[in-house]
C-alpha positions as CSV (number, residue, x, y, z in Angstrom):
1,D,143.9,-114.3,83.2
2,A,147.1,-115.7,81.7
3,A,150.2,-116.9,83.6
4,I,153.3,-115.6,81.9
5,L,156.3,-117.9,81.8
6,E,158.9,-115.5,80.4
7,F,158.9,-112.2,78.6
8,D,162.1,-111.0,76.8
9,P,160.7,-109.8,74.2
10,I,158.3,-112.7,73.8
11,A,156.4,-114.7,76.4
12,F,154.6,-118.0,76.7
13,E,151.2,-117.4,78.3
14,V,149.1,-120.2,79.8
15,Y,145.4,-119.4,80.0
16,R,142.0,-121.0,80.6
17,D,139.9,-121.1,77.4
18,Q,136.1,-120.8,77.0
19,G,135.8,-124.6,77.4
20,D,137.4,-124.4,80.8
21,E,140.6,-126.1,79.6
22,F,144.1,-124.7,79.4
23,R,146.1,-123.5,76.4
24,W,149.4,-121.7,75.7
25,R,150.2,-118.9,73.4
26,L,153.4,-117.2,72.4
27,R,153.0,-113.4,72.6
28,H,155.5,-110.7,71.5
29,S,155.9,-107.7,73.8
30,N,154.0,-105.6,71.3
31,G,150.9,-107.7,72.0
32,Q,150.9,-109.8,68.8
33,I,150.2,-113.6,69.2
34,I,153.0,-115.4,67.4
35,A,151.8,-119.0,68.0
36,D,149.3,-121.0,70.0
37,S,148.9,-124.5,71.3
38,G,146.3,-125.5,68.8
39,E,144.9,-127.9,71.4
40,A,143.6,-127.7,74.9
41,Y,144.9,-129.4,78.0
42,A,142.9,-130.7,81.0
43,S,145.4,-129.2,83.5
44,R,147.5,-126.0,83.7
45,S,150.6,-128.1,84.4
46,N,150.1,-130.1,81.1
47,A,149.8,-126.8,79.2
48,V,153.0,-125.4,80.9
49,E,154.9,-128.6,80.1
50,A,153.8,-128.4,76.4
51,A,154.9,-124.8,76.2
52,K,158.3,-125.7,77.7
53,R,158.7,-128.5,75.2
54,V,158.1,-126.1,72.3
55,R,160.5,-123.6,73.8
56,S,163.2,-126.2,74.2
57,H,162.8,-127.5,70.7
58,A,162.3,-124.3,68.8
59,P,166.1,-123.3,68.5
60,A,166.6,-126.5,66.5
61,A,163.7,-126.0,64.2
62,E,164.5,-125.5,60.5
63,T,163.2,-122.5,58.5
64,I,161.1,-123.7,55.6
65,E,160.1,-121.3,52.8
66,L,157.0,-122.1,50.9
67,E,156.6,-121.0,47.4
68,Q,153.5,-119.0,46.6
69,A,151.2,-120.4,44.0
């Protein structure tokens, strides 16, 4: 039962996990999960704010290529 913040072609979803806490995930319109919060939040509003912070900072993120061993 996720709340979708935006979808064009990706969306941040905020949902309640099995521990009854909130998390966000970034999902492509094809259904694939691209990223997730990695941590749980006590309230839906905290999870939404965390997703908004990621969304606002993502355009400035650098691409880092890792060499394979």
